[in-house]
mmCIF file as gemmi writes it, N, C-alpha and C atoms, coordinates in Angstrom:
data_model
loop_
_atom_site.group_PDB
_atom_site.id
_atom_site.type_symbol
_atom_site.label_atom_id
_atom_site.label_alt_id
_atom_site.label_comp_id
_atom_site.label_asym_id
_atom_site.label_entity_id
_atom_site.label_seq_id
_atom_site.pdbx_PDB_ins_code
_atom_site.Cartn_x
_atom_site.Cartn_y
_atom_site.Cartn_z
_atom_site.occupancy
_atom_site.B_iso_or_equiv
_atom_site.pdbx_formal_charge
_atom_site.auth_seq_id
_atom_site.auth_asym_id
_atom_site.pdbx_PDB_model_num
ATOM 1 N N . MET Axp A 1 ? -21.569 8.761 -8.686 1 0 ? 1 A 1
ATOM 2 C CA . MET Axp A 1 ? -20.264 8.561 -9.265 1 0 ? 1 A 1
ATOM 3 C C . MET Axp A 1 ? -19.51 7.556 -8.394 1 0 ? 1 A 1
ATOM 4 N N . SER Axp A 2 ? -18.762 6.701 -9.027 1 0 ? 2 A 1
ATOM 5 C CA . SER Axp A 2 ? -17.932 5.764 -8.269 1 0 ? 2 A 1
ATOM 6 C C . SER Axp A 2 ? -16.583 5.599 -8.957 1 0 ? 2 A 1
ATOM 7 N N . PHE Axp A 3 ? -15.616 5.214 -8.182 1 0 ? 3 A 1
ATOM 8 C CA . PHE Axp A 3 ? -14.271 4.969 -8.679 1 0 ? 3 A 1
ATOM 9 C C . PHE Axp A 3 ? -13.853 3.565 -8.263 1 0 ? 3 A 1
ATOM 10 N N . ASP Axp A 4 ? -13.175 2.877 -9.143 1 0 ? 4 A 1
ATOM 11 C CA . ASP Axp A 4 ? -12.596 1.578 -8.837 1 0 ? 4 A 1
ATOM 12 C C . ASP Axp A 4 ? -11.098 1.676 -9.052 1 0 ? 4 A 1
ATOM 13 N N . PHE Axp A 5 ? -10.339 1.338 -8.041 1 0 ? 5 A 1
ATOM 14 C CA . PHE Axp A 5 ? -8.885 1.339 -8.151 1 0 ? 5 A 1
ATOM 15 C C . PHE Axp A 5 ? -8.411 -0.102 -8.072 1 0 ? 5 A 1
ATOM 16 N N . LYS Axp A 6 ? -7.578 -0.491 -9.003 1 0 ? 6 A 1
ATOM 17 C CA . LYS Axp A 6 ? -7.055 -1.846 -9.039 1 0 ? 6 A 1
ATOM 18 C C . LYS Axp A 6 ? -5.541 -1.8 -8.895 1 0 ? 6 A 1
ATOM 19 N N . ILE Axp A 7 ? -5.014 -2.784 -8.2 1 0 ? 7 A 1
ATOM 20 C CA . ILE Axp A 7 ? -3.578 -2.891 -8.021 1 0 ? 7 A 1
ATOM 21 C C . ILE Axp A 7 ? -3.074 -3.973 -8.974 1 0 ? 7 A 1
ATOM 22 N N . PRO Axp A 8 ? -2.158 -3.625 -9.875 1 0 ? 8 A 1
ATOM 23 C CA . PRO Axp A 8 ? -1.623 -4.619 -10.816 1 0 ? 8 A 1
ATOM 24 C C . PRO Axp A 8 ? -0.96 -5.798 -10.086 1 0 ? 8 A 1
ATOM 25 N N . ASP Axp A 9 ? -0.998 -6.963 -10.709 1 0 ? 9 A 1
ATOM 26 C CA . ASP Axp A 9 ? -0.448 -8.18 -10.107 1 0 ? 9 A 1
ATOM 27 C C . ASP Axp A 9 ? 0.999 -8.015 -9.645 1 0 ? 9 A 1
ATOM 28 N N . ASP Axp A 10 ? 1.823 -7.331 -10.448 1 0 ? 10 A 1
ATOM 29 C CA . ASP Axp A 10 ? 3.225 -7.122 -10.059 1 0 ? 10 A 1
ATOM 30 C C . ASP Axp A 10 ? 3.331 -6.328 -8.766 1 0 ? 10 A 1
ATOM 31 N N . ASP Axp A 11 ? 2.457 -5.336 -8.6 1 0 ? 11 A 1
ATOM 32 C CA . ASP Axp A 11 ? 2.463 -4.523 -7.388 1 0 ? 11 A 1
ATOM 33 C C . ASP Axp A 11 ? 1.94 -5.314 -6.194 1 0 ? 11 A 1
ATOM 34 N N . VAL Axp A 12 ? 0.973 -6.201 -6.429 1 0 ? 12 A 1
ATOM 35 C CA . VAL Axp A 12 ? 0.482 -7.06 -5.349 1 0 ? 12 A 1
ATOM 36 C C . VAL Axp A 12 ? 1.614 -7.95 -4.851 1 0 ? 12 A 1
ATOM 37 N N . LYS Axp A 13 ? 2.398 -8.497 -5.772 1 0 ? 13 A 1
ATOM 38 C CA . LYS Axp A 13 ? 3.546 -9.324 -5.39 1 0 ? 13 A 1
ATOM 39 C C . LYS Axp A 13 ? 4.556 -8.516 -4.587 1 0 ? 13 A 1
ATOM 40 N N . GLU Axp A 14 ? 4.815 -7.281 -5.032 1 0 ? 14 A 1
ATOM 41 C CA . GLU Axp A 14 ? 5.759 -6.41 -4.318 1 0 ? 14 A 1
ATOM 42 C C . GLU Axp A 14 ? 5.235 -6.079 -2.921 1 0 ? 14 A 1
ATOM 43 N N . TYR Axp A 15 ? 3.933 -5.821 -2.815 1 0 ? 15 A 1
ATOM 44 C CA . TYR Axp A 15 ? 3.316 -5.539 -1.517 1 0 ? 15 A 1
ATOM 45 C C . TYR Axp A 15 ? 3.438 -6.739 -0.586 1 0 ? 15 A 1
ATOM 46 N N . ARG Axp A 16 ? 3.121 -7.919 -1.078 1 0 ? 16 A 1
ATOM 47 C CA . ARG Axp A 16 ? 3.196 -9.126 -0.242 1 0 ? 16 A 1
ATOM 48 C C . ARG Axp A 16 ? 4.615 -9.395 0.237 1 0 ? 16 A 1
ATOM 49 N N . LYS Axp A 17 ? 5.601 -9.16 -0.644 1 0 ? 17 A 1
ATOM 50 C CA . LYS Axp A 17 ? 7.005 -9.336 -0.266 1 0 ? 17 A 1
ATOM 51 C C . LYS Axp A 17 ? 7.379 -8.322 0.815 1 0 ? 17 A 1
ATOM 52 N N . TRP Axp A 18 ? 6.981 -7.061 0.615 1 0 ? 18 A 1
ATOM 53 C CA . TRP Axp A 18 ? 7.256 -6.013 1.594 1 0 ? 18 A 1
ATOM 54 C C . TRP Axp A 18 ? 6.59 -6.346 2.926 1 0 ? 18 A 1
ATOM 55 N N . LEU Axp A 19 ? 5.333 -6.778 2.879 1 0 ? 19 A 1
ATOM 56 C CA . LEU Axp A 19 ? 4.573 -7.078 4.1 1 0 ? 19 A 1
ATOM 57 C C . LEU Axp A 19 ? 5.208 -8.222 4.883 1 0 ? 19 A 1
ATOM 58 N N . LYS Axp A 20 ? 5.671 -9.236 4.18 1 0 ? 20 A 1
ATOM 59 C CA . LYS Axp A 20 ? 6.316 -10.37 4.844 1 0 ? 20 A 1
ATOM 60 C C . LYS Axp A 20 ? 7.536 -9.908 5.633 1 0 ? 20 A 1
ATOM 61 N N . GLU Axp A 21 ? 8.354 -9.059 5.031 1 0 ? 21 A 1
ATOM 62 C CA . GLU Axp A 21 ? 9.539 -8.527 5.714 1 0 ? 21 A 1
ATOM 63 C C . GLU Axp A 21 ? 9.146 -7.537 6.812 1 0 ? 21 A 1
ATOM 64 N N . HIS Axp A 22 ? 8.162 -6.709 6.524 1 0 ? 22 A 1
ATOM 65 C CA . HIS Axp A 22 ? 7.733 -5.686 7.49 1 0 ? 22 A 1
ATOM 66 C C . HIS Axp A 22 ? 7.152 -6.329 8.751 1 0 ? 22 A 1
ATOM 67 N N . ASN Axp A 23 ? 6.432 -7.422 8.586 1 0 ? 23 A 1
ATOM 68 C CA . ASN Axp A 23 ? 5.827 -8.098 9.743 1 0 ? 23 A 1
ATOM 69 C C . ASN Axp A 23 ? 6.865 -8.595 10.743 1 0 ? 23 A 1
ATOM 70 N N . LYS Axp A 24 ? 8.081 -8.802 10.286 1 0 ? 24 A 1
ATOM 71 C CA . LYS Axp A 24 ? 9.146 -9.274 11.176 1 0 ? 24 A 1
ATOM 72 C C . LYS Axp A 24 ? 9.56 -8.214 12.188 1 0 ? 24 A 1
ATOM 73 N N . VAL Axp A 25 ? 9.357 -6.933 11.847 1 0 ? 25 A 1
ATOM 74 C CA . VAL Axp A 25 ? 9.821 -5.849 12.71 1 0 ? 25 A 1
ATOM 75 C C . VAL Axp A 25 ? 8.708 -4.906 13.178 1 0 ? 25 A 1
ATOM 76 N N . CYS Axp A 26 ? 7.51 -5.058 12.646 1 0 ? 26 A 1
ATOM 77 C CA . CYS Axp A 26 ? 6.421 -4.12 12.946 1 0 ? 26 A 1
ATOM 78 C C . CYS Axp A 26 ? 5.888 -4.306 14.362 1 0 ? 26 A 1
ATOM 79 N N . GLU Axp A 27 ? 5.768 -3.202 15.068 1 0 ? 27 A 1
ATOM 80 C CA . GLU Axp A 27 ? 5.224 -3.234 16.42 1 0 ? 27 A 1
ATOM 81 C C . GLU Axp A 27 ? 3.703 -3.145 16.422 1 0 ? 27 A 1
ATOM 82 N N . SER Axp A 28 ? 3.101 -2.9 15.265 1 0 ? 28 A 1
ATOM 83 C CA . SER Axp A 28 ? 1.652 -2.737 15.177 1 0 ? 28 A 1
ATOM 84 C C . SER Axp A 28 ? 0.974 -3.906 14.462 1 0 ? 28 A 1
ATOM 85 N N . LYS Axp A 29 ? 1.677 -5.02 14.299 1 0 ? 29 A 1
ATOM 86 C CA . LYS Axp A 29 ? 1.126 -6.099 13.475 1 0 ? 29 A 1
ATOM 87 C C . LYS Axp A 29 ? -0.107 -6.754 14.079 1 0 ? 29 A 1
ATOM 88 N N . ASP Axp A 30 ? -0.361 -6.566 15.371 1 0 ? 30 A 1
ATOM 89 C CA . ASP Axp A 30 ? -1.535 -7.156 16.006 1 0 ? 30 A 1
ATOM 90 C C . ASP Axp A 30 ? -2.63 -6.121 16.272 1 0 ? 30 A 1
ATOM 91 N N . VAL Axp A 31 ? -2.595 -5.007 15.568 1 0 ? 31 A 1
ATOM 92 C CA . VAL Axp A 31 ? -3.573 -3.932 15.772 1 0 ? 31 A 1
ATOM 93 C C . VAL Axp A 31 ? -4.88 -4.272 15.073 1 0 ? 31 A 1
ATOM 94 N N . GLY Axp A 32 ? -5.972 -4.112 15.769 1 0 ? 32 A 1
ATOM 95 C CA . GLY Axp A 32 ? -7.296 -4.257 15.173 1 0 ? 32 A 1
ATOM 96 C C . GLY Axp A 32 ? -7.745 -5.694 14.997 1 0 ? 32 A 1
ATOM 97 N N . ALA Axp A 33 ? -8.92 -5.996 15.501 1 0 ? 33 A 1
ATOM 98 C CA . ALA Axp A 33 ? -9.462 -7.35 15.4 1 0 ? 33 A 1
ATOM 99 C C . ALA Axp A 33 ? -9.954 -7.663 13.992 1 0 ? 33 A 1
ATOM 100 N N . ILE Axp A 34 ? -10.324 -6.638 13.236 1 0 ? 34 A 1
ATOM 101 C CA . ILE Axp A 34 ? -10.862 -6.865 11.893 1 0 ? 34 A 1
ATOM 102 C C . ILE Axp A 34 ? -10.008 -6.225 10.814 1 0 ? 34 A 1
ATOM 103 N N . GLY Axp A 35 ? -8.788 -5.964 11.127 1 0 ? 35 A 1
ATOM 104 C CA . GLY Axp A 35 ? -7.896 -5.346 10.143 1 0 ? 35 A 1
ATOM 105 C C . GLY Axp A 35 ? -7.812 -3.847 10.344 1 0 ? 35 A 1
ATOM 106 N N . GLY Axp A 36 ? -7.53 -3.151 9.289 1 0 ? 36 A 1
ATOM 107 C CA . GLY Axp A 36 ? -7.409 -1.702 9.386 1 0 ? 36 A 1
ATOM 108 C C . GLY Axp A 36 ? -5.989 -1.234 9.645 1 0 ? 36 A 1
ATOM 109 N N . ARG Axp A 37 ? -5.084 -2.16 9.77 1 0 ? 37 A 1
ATOM 110 C CA . ARG Axp A 37 ? -3.688 -1.796 10.024 1 0 ? 37 A 1
ATOM 111 C C . ARG Axp A 37 ? -3.054 -1.127 8.825 1 0 ? 37 A 1
ATOM 112 N N . MET Axp A 38 ? -3.435 -1.552 7.644 1 0 ? 38 A 1
ATOM 113 C CA . MET Axp A 38 ? -2.884 -0.989 6.417 1 0 ? 38 A 1
ATOM 114 C C . MET Axp A 38 ? -3.873 -0.021 5.779 1 0 ? 38 A 1
ATOM 115 N N . ASN Axp A 39 ? -3.355 1.135 5.4 1 0 ? 39 A 1
ATOM 116 C CA . ASN Axp A 39 ? -4.153 2.143 4.714 1 0 ? 39 A 1
ATOM 117 C C . ASN Axp A 39 ? -3.672 2.216 3.274 1 0 ? 39 A 1
ATOM 118 N N . PHE Axp A 40 ? -4.572 1.967 2.33 1 0 ? 40 A 1
ATOM 119 C CA . PHE Axp A 40 ? -4.251 2.025 0.907 1 0 ? 40 A 1
ATOM 120 C C . PHE Axp A 40 ? -4.757 3.36 0.378 1 0 ? 40 A 1
ATOM 121 N N . SER Axp A 41 ? -3.845 4.211 -0.037 1 0 ? 41 A 1
ATOM 122 C CA . SER Axp A 41 ? -4.186 5.552 -0.503 1 0 ? 41 A 1
ATOM 123 C C . SER Axp A 41 ? -3.964 5.66 -2.011 1 0 ? 41 A 1
ATOM 124 N N . PHE Axp A 42 ? -5.053 5.899 -2.753 1 0 ? 42 A 1
ATOM 125 C CA . PHE Axp A 42 ? -4.994 6.059 -4.206 1 0 ? 42 A 1
ATOM 126 C C . PHE Axp A 42 ? -5.27 7.529 -4.523 1 0 ? 42 A 1
ATOM 127 N N . THR Axp A 43 ? -4.348 8.178 -5.231 1 0 ? 43 A 1
ATOM 128 C CA . THR Axp A 43 ? -4.522 9.567 -5.621 1 0 ? 43 A 1
ATOM 129 C C . THR Axp A 43 ? -4.346 9.682 -7.127 1 0 ? 43 A 1
ATOM 130 N N . PRO Axp A 44 ? -5.458 9.804 -7.865 1 0 ? 44 A 1
ATOM 131 C CA . PRO Axp A 44 ? -5.329 9.936 -9.316 1 0 ? 44 A 1
ATOM 132 C C . PRO Axp A 44 ? -4.782 11.309 -9.695 1 0 ? 44 A 1
ATOM 133 N N . THR Axp A 45 ? -3.844 11.33 -10.649 1 0 ? 45 A 1
ATOM 134 C CA . THR Axp A 45 ? -3.313 12.591 -11.165 1 0 ? 45 A 1
ATOM 135 C C . THR Axp A 45 ? -3.392 12.538 -12.689 1 0 ? 45 A 1
ATOM 136 N N . SER Axp A 46 ? -3.045 13.619 -13.33 1 0 ? 46 A 1
ATOM 137 C CA . SER Axp A 46 ? -3.068 13.64 -14.793 1 0 ? 46 A 1
ATOM 138 C C . SER Axp A 46 ? -1.936 12.801 -15.39 1 0 ? 46 A 1
ATOM 139 N N . LEU Axp A 47 ? -0.945 12.448 -14.583 1 0 ? 47 A 1
ATOM 140 C CA . LEU Axp A 47 ? 0.193 11.661 -15.068 1 0 ? 47 A 1
ATOM 141 C C . LEU Axp A 47 ? 0.073 10.177 -14.745 1 0 ? 47 A 1
ATOM 142 N N . GLY Axp A 48 ? -0.611 9.849 -13.682 1 0 ? 48 A 1
ATOM 143 C CA . GLY Axp A 48 ? -0.745 8.466 -13.235 1 0 ? 48 A 1
ATOM 144 C C . GLY Axp A 48 ? -1.369 8.443 -11.86 1 0 ? 48 A 1
ATOM 145 N N . CYS Axp A 49 ? -1.486 7.263 -11.308 1 0 ? 49 A 1
ATOM 146 C CA . CYS Axp A 49 ? -2.109 7.122 -9.989 1 0 ? 49 A 1
ATOM 147 C C . CYS Axp A 49 ? -1.025 6.935 -8.931 1 0 ? 49 A 1
ATOM 148 N N . ILE Axp A 50 ? -1.096 7.736 -7.885 1 0 ? 50 A 1
ATOM 149 C CA . ILE Axp A 50 ? -0.183 7.597 -6.756 1 0 ? 50 A 1
ATOM 150 C C . ILE Axp A 50 ? -0.784 6.549 -5.825 1 0 ? 50 A 1
ATOM 151 N N . LEU Axp A 51 ? -0.026 5.515 -5.524 1 0 ? 51 A 1
ATOM 152 C CA . LEU Axp A 51 ? -0.479 4.473 -4.607 1 0 ? 51 A 1
ATOM 153 C C . LEU Axp A 51 ? 0.526 4.349 -3.483 1 0 ? 51 A 1
ATOM 154 N N . ILE Axp A 52 ? 0.058 4.676 -2.289 1 0 ? 52 A 1
ATOM 155 C CA . ILE Axp A 52 ? 0.901 4.575 -1.102 1 0 ? 52 A 1
ATOM 156 C C . ILE Axp A 52 ? 0.173 3.69 -0.094 1 0 ? 52 A 1
ATOM 157 N N . ILE Axp A 53 ? 0.897 2.694 0.403 1 0 ? 53 A 1
ATOM 158 C CA . ILE Axp A 53 ? 0.356 1.819 1.431 1 0 ? 53 A 1
ATOM 159 C C . ILE Axp A 53 ? 1.078 2.164 2.725 1 0 ? 53 A 1
ATOM 160 N N . LYS Axp A 54 ? 0.292 2.477 3.758 1 0 ? 54 A 1
ATOM 161 C CA . LYS Axp A 54 ? 0.882 2.907 5.026 1 0 ? 54 A 1
ATOM 162 C C . LYS Axp A 54 ? 0.395 1.994 6.147 1 0 ? 54 A 1
ATOM 163 N N . CYS Axp A 55 ? 1.345 1.505 6.922 1 0 ? 55 A 1
ATOM 164 C CA . CYS Axp A 55 ? 1.052 0.668 8.081 1 0 ? 55 A 1
ATOM 165 C C . CYS Axp A 55 ? 0.716 1.574 9.275 1 0 ? 55 A 1
ATOM 166 N N . ALA Axp A 56 ? -0.011 1.031 10.239 1 0 ? 56 A 1
ATOM 167 C CA . ALA Axp A 56 ? -0.348 1.779 11.456 1 0 ? 56 A 1
ATOM 168 C C . ALA Axp A 56 ? 0.893 2.224 12.216 1 0 ? 56 A 1
ATOM 169 N N . CYS Axp A 57 ? 2.018 1.544 12.012 1 0 ? 57 A 1
ATOM 170 C CA . CYS Axp A 57 ? 3.26 1.923 12.698 1 0 ? 57 A 1
ATOM 171 C C . CYS Axp A 57 ? 3.937 3.125 12.042 1 0 ? 57 A 1
ATOM 172 N N . GLY Axp A 58 ? 3.489 3.498 10.833 1 0 ? 58 A 1
ATOM 173 C CA . GLY Axp A 58 ? 4.062 4.654 10.151 1 0 ? 58 A 1
ATOM 174 C C . GLY Axp A 58 ? 4.9 4.319 8.921 1 0 ? 58 A 1
ATOM 175 N N . GLU Axp A 59 ? 5.309 3.059 8.774 1 0 ? 59 A 1
ATOM 176 C CA . GLU Axp A 59 ? 6.085 2.656 7.594 1 0 ? 59 A 1
ATOM 177 C C . GLU Axp A 59 ? 5.219 2.742 6.342 1 0 ? 59 A 1
ATOM 178 N N . LYS Axp A 60 ? 5.85 3.122 5.229 1 0 ? 60 A 1
ATOM 179 C CA . LYS Axp A 60 ? 5.123 3.296 3.976 1 0 ? 60 A 1
ATOM 180 C C . LYS Axp A 60 ? 5.777 2.507 2.854 1 0 ? 60 A 1
ATOM 181 N N . LEU Axp A 61 ? 4.937 2.09 1.914 1 0 ? 61 A 1
ATOM 182 C CA . LEU Axp A 61 ? 5.401 1.484 0.672 1 0 ? 61 A 1
ATOM 183 C C . LEU Axp A 61 ? 4.783 2.284 -0.46 1 0 ? 61 A 1
ATOM 184 N N . ASP Axp A 62 ? 5.624 2.859 -1.3 1 0 ? 62 A 1
ATOM 185 C CA . ASP Axp A 62 ? 5.162 3.659 -2.438 1 0 ? 62 A 1
ATOM 186 C C . ASP Axp A 62 ? 5.184 2.793 -3.702 1 0 ? 62 A 1
ATOM 187 N N . LEU Axp A 63 ? 4.006 2.515 -4.242 1 0 ? 63 A 1
ATOM 188 C CA . LEU Axp A 63 ? 3.897 1.714 -5.452 1 0 ? 63 A 1
ATOM 189 C C . LEU Axp A 63 ? 3.457 2.577 -6.638 1 0 ? 63 A 1
ATOM 190 N N . SER Axp A 64 ? 3.773 3.845 -6.608 1 0 ? 64 A 1
ATOM 191 C CA . SER Axp A 64 ? 3.336 4.786 -7.648 1 0 ? 64 A 1
ATOM 192 C C . SER Axp A 64 ? 4.089 4.612 -8.961 1 0 ? 64 A 1
ATOM 193 N N . HIS Axp A 65 ? 5.338 4.219 -8.898 1 0 ? 65 A 1
ATOM 194 C CA . HIS Axp A 65 ? 6.187 4.08 -10.081 1 0 ? 65 A 1
ATOM 195 C C . HIS Axp A 65 ? 6.229 5.39 -10.892 1 0 ? 65 A 1
ATOM 196 N N . SER Axp A 66 ? 6.331 6.498 -10.185 1 0 ? 66 A 1
ATOM 197 C CA . SER Axp A 66 ? 6.33 7.804 -10.854 1 0 ? 66 A 1
ATOM 198 C C . SER Axp A 66 ? 7.535 8.003 -11.772 1 0 ? 66 A 1
ATOM 199 N N . GLU Axp A 67 ? 8.591 7.217 -11.577 1 0 ? 67 A 1
ATOM 200 C CA . GLU Axp A 67 ? 9.749 7.337 -12.473 1 0 ? 67 A 1
ATOM 201 C C . GLU Axp A 67 ? 9.408 6.873 -13.894 1 0 ? 67 A 1
ATOM 202 N N . GLU Axp A 68 ? 8.298 6.167 -14.04 1 0 ? 68 A 1
ATOM 203 C CA . GLU Axp A 68 ? 7.877 5.68 -15.36 1 0 ? 68 A 1
ATOM 204 C C . GLU Axp A 68 ? 6.881 6.633 -16.046 1 0 ? 68 A 1
ATOM 205 N N . TRP Axp A 69 ? 6.463 7.681 -15.352 1 0 ? 69 A 1
ATOM 206 C CA . TRP Axp A 69 ? 5.457 8.59 -15.931 1 0 ? 69 A 1
ATOM 207 C C . TRP Axp A 69 ? 6.049 9.428 -17.008 1 0 ? 69 A 1
């Protein structure tokens, strides 16, 4: 069994905008030689998919849009 999770283009734009601003203040932006600083968490539910992006510093971006469910 396999699962594929895709991030819609609008959410990718929102993530990139958030990341650009977050990089200005993040103390963990130089963590890891091969990445791994950002954790993308996908949790499928019966109502929709919860998508939370968490930086190694602890800041989170919630792209779940649960208000639309």
